[in-house]
Structure formats: structure tokens, C-alpha cells
Residue, then its C-alpha position, 0 to 999 in steps of 0.5 A: m452523532v454516534d457514540e464515540k466508542k462505536w466502530g465504523i467499518v468499511y468493508c471492501p470485498k475483493n474479487g472472487f466467488f461471491g460465496e467465499y467473501r460472503k462467508r468471510r464477512e459473516h465470520v468477521e461479524r461473528c467475531l465482532k459480536a463475540h467480542e461485544i463490539d458495537y459497530d456499523m458496517v458498510q460495503s464499498e463498491n469502488t474507489r470513489s465509494v470508499d472516499r464517500l463512506i470514510g467521509m460519511f463516518i467522519n462527518n457522523g462523529y465516528k472516532t474509530i474507523i476500520i478498513f476491512g480490505g487490502d492495501s489499495a482500500l487502506n490507501d483510499a481511506v487514508n487519502c480521504l482522511m488526509q483531506q480533513d483538517v488536522t484537528i479532525r485527524e488528530n481525533i480519528v484512529f484507523g484500524l485494519i482487517p486484512n481482506g485484499v488481493m495484497n495485504d503487505f501493510a497488514h503483514f508488516w504489523g503481523f496481522r494475518e488474513d486467516d486469524i480474524d479472532q486475533t485481529i479483532e482482539w488486537l483492535q479491541k485493545r486499541r494500542i495506538r501508534k502515530i505512523d508516518l506516511g509517504h507523500i508524492r507531489y506531481k503534475n498530471r497531463k493537464g498541468e494540474r498540481c496533484h498529490r497522494y499519500f502512501l503507507n506501503c510504497i511507490n513502485i516505478g518500472l518493472i515491479a509496478t508492471i509485475m504488481n499490475l500483472r499479479r493483481r490481474t492474474r489473481h482475479i483470474l487464477g484465484s491463488r496468490s502463489l499461482s498468480f505470483i508465479f504466472s506474473f514472473i513468467l509473463l516477465i519474458f514479454q515485458r520491458m526490462d529497463y526505463r530511463m530515469h533521472i533520480k536525485i537522492n541525498t547527494d547522488t544524482i542517477k541518470r541512466k536506464i533502471t529496471t525498477v525503483c521502490i520507495g518504501n515507507a514499509l515493506g514495499y512488497g519485499q523490496t524495502p524489507n528494512a523500512v519502518p513507518y515510524n522513523g521519519l525516513l523512506d527506504v529506496s531500492v534502485v535496481y540497475h538493468p541485470e543480465m538474464t541470469q542475474l534476473f533469475e537470481g534476483i527473483y530467487l532472492f526476492l522470494k527468499g526475502k533477501f532482496l537487498n543481497y542482490k548485487s544489482v540493488h542499490p539501497y538508500r535511505t532519505q527524507e526526500m527525493e526527486i524523480h523524472v521518468e520517461p512517458h508510459t513508465m508504470v508507477g504504482i502506489d500501494g499496489r495500484l497503478m496510477a491512472n496517469t504517469p506523472v508529467g515531468p519531475f515529481i517529489i517524494t517525501v515522508e510526513k512523520e507521525v501523521l496517522n493514528f493507527i491501531i497496532p498489535d498488542 
């Protein structure tokens, strides 16, 4: 067993030029040493290796586990932790050094990719807050009952498609801004509405919908008022807009005023049920689900279940 004060860091390199991510890792290690932090760092190769490495740190007694990665890597780590008994989870604290294609959950708290020294300082102060997690329960194509947790959001429909395009074009183009703009250009060739059946609070919605975002946090700008510590999920349901309204919506989205878009219908809830038609894209924390849920699925929030280090 290791010293409980030692950090276990899982480094999840994003796709890009080898020299770039090597320099970033070296910069982080220099900052850690400058702050005299005792740590062990291991590198993940894929999603399965994140699970394995988190499990290794837990089994070896590490109490502070830092994810040096993006939203998807953090999601993998949290889902691995949530498989543990509650008595184990209560003694483990997660922290984050943003290093992903998308770092929306890090941005919610004020962590920035270009200010590693500030991030390390905040992590070292160890200001811990218990935060909420979203939770989706569903059946897969084999009829098996499945579930998964999320920190940021679930996207269903068009925005899940955009996020997938953005991730893929970011790998090709390298630039976040270019990939985002190019993804919206590709919208011309994408399907714009999906038939859904949604039960939320006292409302039942059964119609064609462009996109739905269920946010435990920012939701990539679609649930800007959501916070992961009030025991509630924010939901944005967007009905099918005319083409001119679509460009207005894109403009407001980029300006951070998504809820001002007249096609957006906002809700706040603890639980909702959704049924989507086959082949509708569903994304969790920026990554598409491997299989679209079959039949209705339930999304809830679990209050104060994760110890997370937040900025000072």
C-alpha cells in the first residue's frame, strides 16, 4: 500500500502530434515537481485501460486520483469508481488536469488547459466538494439491463451528431475552432429531426425533435444554468426549426445565449423517461454510445456521490 498523500495520475493523451503531447506531459511533470508533489503517473492506451488503471490505483490504496485528460476520460474513470462499494468511494477524491479534445466539465469549474501551474496549485490545496452525477439506465440490443453515469451531459439527436463530427474533425484539423466551424458546415448533410417520446415532470412530449440535452453541468453550452450540486438536471428540448431559425440558433449558441433561442424549451427535473427511434445518436460526455438504447430509458440524478477537487 502506498502513502495516502501520494497522487495517482492517469495520463490520457489526446490525438495529435507526438511532440506536442510529449511537451505538455513534460510541462505538467515539471509543475508537479516544482510544487513538491509526490505522485505516480501512468499512461492509458484506450477506454479499457482507463478502467484498468483506475482500478489499479484504487486497489493499491491511492486516495487522490487525478485524471490528466478530457471529458470522456473523466467519464470512464468515474464509471470505474462507481463500481466500487460506497465505503471505498467515500475515501477517494478525484481531480482533473484538462487535456482532452473537449474539456467542458473542467471549464465549468474554471480549469484551463493553458494554465497548468494554476491547476496544480488548486489541486494541491485539496478543496473538496461532493458533486452530483447523472445516471442513465437502459436496455441494449441483447435485452441486457445497462447503466452509465455522466458528469457533464447526455446529448440526443443533432447535437450528438455535431459532437461526433467535432471530435473526428478535431483529430484531422487539429484546431478546436476550425473543427467546430467545419462541423456546423457538415450540418447541411445531416438529418435535422428525430421522433422522440419524452416524459418529464408533468409533461409528455411526443413529436419530432431536433436535439435534447440533459445537463448535470454546462452541456457544451446547451444547459448553461446547470450545476452539479443542486440535485437536479437541466434539460433543453429543441423543436425542429426553419433553416433561418437554425442559423439564429447557431449564432446564439456561439454567443452563450442558447436559452434565448425560441425553439428551445427548458426544463429542470430529477428524473425523466425518453424513447427514441432506432439509429438516433446518443452521446454521453462527448462520446457516442456504442449502441443506441432499445426501448425507453430512464435518466436520473444521484446527489453528492463523488468527491471532487474544485478551485480555491
